[in-house]
Backbone bond lengths (Angstrom), bond angles and torsions (degrees), N, CA, C in turn:
res aa  C-N    CA-C-N  psi(-1)  N-CA   C-N-CA  omega(-1)  CA-C   N-CA-C  phi
1 M - - - 1.450 - - 1.524 107.57 -
2 N 1.329 116.41 130.53 1.455 119.59 -178.64 1.524 111.20 -102.79
3 S 1.325 115.54 176.17 1.468 120.56 -174.67 1.527 112.16 -64.44
4 D 1.331 118.29 -31.52 1.466 119.72 179.29 1.526 111.22 -63.77
5 R 1.313 116.49 -39.71 1.470 119.61 179.14 1.527 110.46 -66.72
6 I 1.328 116.49 -41.48 1.466 120.49 -179.36 1.525 110.45 -66.75
7 E 1.337 116.43 -48.26 1.465 120.11 -179.90 1.529 111.12 -64.11
8 G 1.323 117.09 -38.18 1.463 120.56 178.26 1.515 111.73 -63.79
9 T 1.323 116.83 -41.69 1.465 120.89 177.62 1.518 110.50 -63.73
10 A 1.333 116.50 -42.38 1.469 120.45 178.81 1.527 110.75 -63.10
11 E 1.328 116.69 -42.76 1.469 120.47 179.62 1.527 110.53 -64.88
12 N 1.317 116.68 -39.77 1.460 121.68 178.00 1.531 110.43 -61.44
13 L 1.334 116.48 -46.24 1.470 120.25 179.46 1.524 111.57 -65.20
14 T 1.334 116.62 -39.65 1.464 120.29 176.75 1.524 109.90 -61.49
15 G 1.320 116.07 -41.88 1.463 120.53 178.57 1.516 112.22 -63.40
16 K 1.331 116.52 -39.07 1.468 119.53 178.03 1.522 110.83 -64.39
17 A 1.326 115.80 -41.76 1.466 119.42 178.54 1.524 110.37 -64.32
18 Q 1.323 116.37 -42.84 1.461 120.12 -179.55 1.529 110.70 -66.35
19 E 1.315 117.31 -39.37 1.464 120.16 176.90 1.527 109.85 -62.69
20 G 1.330 116.39 -44.40 1.466 120.32 178.39 1.514 111.94 -60.68
21 F 1.331 116.62 -41.41 1.464 120.54 177.57 1.522 110.23 -62.64
22 G 1.328 115.83 -42.06 1.464 120.09 178.94 1.518 112.09 -63.31
23 K 1.328 117.04 -40.00 1.469 120.70 177.31 1.519 110.51 -65.20
24 L 1.339 115.09 -43.78 1.462 120.74 -177.48 1.525 111.72 -62.71
25 T 1.317 116.29 -41.69 1.469 120.30 -177.01 1.526 112.61 -92.01
26 G 1.314 116.75 -8.57 1.458 119.88 -178.35 1.518 112.60 77.52
27 D 1.313 117.17 16.33 1.463 122.33 -179.11 1.529 108.82 -90.89
28 E 1.314 115.66 104.21 1.466 120.82 -177.94 1.526 112.00 -66.61
29 G 1.324 117.15 -28.16 1.464 120.62 178.31 1.519 111.31 -63.82
30 H 1.343 116.60 -47.59 1.458 120.55 177.98 1.532 110.65 -64.61
31 R 1.316 115.59 -39.89 1.468 119.54 179.94 1.526 110.49 -62.27
32 A 1.330 116.82 -46.60 1.465 121.07 -179.53 1.530 111.13 -64.92
33 E 1.329 116.11 -40.88 1.461 119.23 178.87 1.530 110.50 -65.14
34 G 1.324 115.86 -37.04 1.461 119.93 177.00 1.518 111.73 -63.31
35 L 1.317 116.37 -42.25 1.466 120.07 177.69 1.527 111.12 -63.78
36 A 1.337 115.96 -39.86 1.463 119.97 178.60 1.528 110.72 -64.82
37 R 1.330 116.57 -40.68 1.468 120.07 178.67 1.527 110.87 -65.01
38 Q 1.328 116.14 -37.53 1.465 119.39 177.59 1.526 110.35 -62.29
39 A 1.324 115.71 -44.03 1.468 119.82 179.85 1.528 110.52 -63.58
40 A 1.330 116.57 -44.50 1.466 120.25 179.33 1.526 110.52 -63.34
41 G 1.317 116.29 -40.26 1.459 120.22 178.37 1.511 111.90 -63.66
42 R 1.311 116.16 -41.30 1.468 119.85 179.99 1.530 110.90 -66.09
43 V 1.332 116.31 -40.23 1.466 120.08 177.67 1.528 110.03 -60.83
44 Q 1.337 116.47 -43.45 1.460 120.06 179.55 1.533 111.06 -65.64
45 E 1.326 116.80 -37.92 1.470 120.20 176.66 1.530 110.80 -61.56
46 V 1.326 116.49 -46.21 1.467 121.05 -178.86 1.531 109.99 -63.98
47 Y 1.334 116.53 -39.71 1.465 120.22 176.70 1.531 110.06 -60.71
48 G 1.320 116.40 -43.37 1.461 120.59 178.15 1.517 111.97 -63.02
49 E 1.331 116.53 -40.12 1.466 120.35 177.27 1.525 110.63 -63.08
50 A 1.332 116.54 -41.30 1.465 120.51 179.41 1.527 110.70 -64.69
51 R 1.335 116.35 -40.33 1.472 119.81 177.31 1.524 110.85 -62.28
52 D 1.327 116.34 -44.24 1.465 120.21 178.07 1.526 110.85 -60.26
53 Y 1.327 115.89 -44.96 1.464 120.50 -179.20 1.529 110.52 -61.22
54 A 1.337 116.82 -46.06 1.462 120.86 -179.56 1.529 110.81 -63.23
55 H 1.313 116.27 -39.87 1.466 120.25 179.16 1.529 110.75 -62.78
56 H 1.319 116.04 -46.33 1.463 120.08 -179.52 1.532 111.38 -67.23
57 A 1.325 116.77 -36.63 1.466 120.06 177.91 1.525 109.89 -64.13
58 G 1.319 116.81 -41.18 1.461 120.57 177.16 1.517 111.92 -61.63
59 E 1.322 116.40 -41.45 1.467 120.33 177.70 1.530 111.22 -62.74
60 R 1.339 116.27 -39.20 1.465 119.84 179.11 1.532 110.94 -65.01
61 V 1.334 116.27 -40.09 1.466 119.93 178.90 1.527 110.08 -63.77
62 V 1.325 116.57 -44.24 1.468 120.10 179.44 1.525 110.40 -59.93
63 R 1.330 117.25 -45.41 1.473 120.53 178.47 1.526 111.29 -60.19
64 Q 1.324 115.83 -42.81 1.465 120.21 -178.41 1.522 110.50 -64.61
65 V 1.336 117.02 -42.01 1.465 120.74 179.25 1.526 110.27 -65.23
66 E 1.330 116.71 -39.37 1.467 119.83 178.46 1.530 111.30 -65.32
67 Q 1.328 116.57 -36.53 1.463 120.38 -178.20 1.527 112.36 -77.34
68 Q 1.341 116.51 -34.39 1.465 120.31 -176.83 1.532 110.06 -135.30
69 P 1.327 117.42 71.69 1.466 119.78 -175.10 1.533 113.72 -65.70
70 V 1.316 118.13 -35.56 1.467 120.14 -178.63 1.527 110.02 -66.83
71 T 1.308 116.46 -44.66 1.469 120.59 178.02 1.525 110.31 -60.90
72 A 1.325 116.63 -43.58 1.464 120.52 179.62 1.525 110.65 -62.11
73 L 1.317 116.78 -40.71 1.460 120.89 179.00 1.528 111.00 -64.83
74 L 1.323 116.91 -42.15 1.466 120.61 178.35 1.529 111.54 -64.42
75 V 1.324 116.67 -41.49 1.469 120.33 178.50 1.525 110.06 -64.25
76 A 1.330 117.19 -44.85 1.467 120.38 179.27 1.525 110.67 -62.23
77 G 1.323 116.76 -41.11 1.460 120.20 177.81 1.517 112.25 -63.67
78 A 1.325 116.35 -41.90 1.466 120.58 179.12 1.524 110.83 -64.04
79 I 1.317 116.55 -42.02 1.470 120.04 178.44 1.522 109.84 -63.24
80 G 1.324 117.11 -44.03 1.465 120.59 177.86 1.517 112.12 -61.42
81 F 1.324 116.49 -40.98 1.462 120.80 179.08 1.527 110.82 -62.62
82 V 1.330 116.41 -47.22 1.471 120.88 -179.71 1.527 110.49 -63.23
83 L 1.325 117.39 -43.49 1.470 119.81 177.78 1.523 110.88 -62.81
84 G 1.325 116.49 -38.11 1.460 119.86 176.79 1.518 111.98 -62.57
85 L 1.319 116.82 -42.27 1.465 120.64 177.29 1.523 111.48 -63.62
86 M 1.317 115.65 -39.49 1.469 119.66 -177.11 1.528 112.11 -70.41
87 T 1.320 116.95 -31.14 1.465 119.44 -175.62 1.520 113.14 -100.62
88 A 1.330 117.70 -3.61 1.468 120.79 -178.52 1.521 110.19 -67.41
89 R 1.317 114.34 142.27 1.473 118.85 176.71 1.521 108.49 -78.03
90 R 1.284 114.20 141.83 1.473 118.72 -179.13 1.484 110.37 -114.35
């Protein structure tokens, strides 16, 4: 879990508390701000989850390349060849 996920969760909880306070006091401004904070917190949480996923995916690729370097080299070469064909001027 990274700092974005933690901060996003904290912001979400703060927003829920602020929304609850706004409902309790009848203050629509606090309620709306609480809802906005919840949304911002959730966005930050999702960003943190995406960062974690990308980090773990990168680690998996590194492990795979270390375990099968020849296969990785052939795949990289094939991708380069196909990209070269696609971008070549005709």
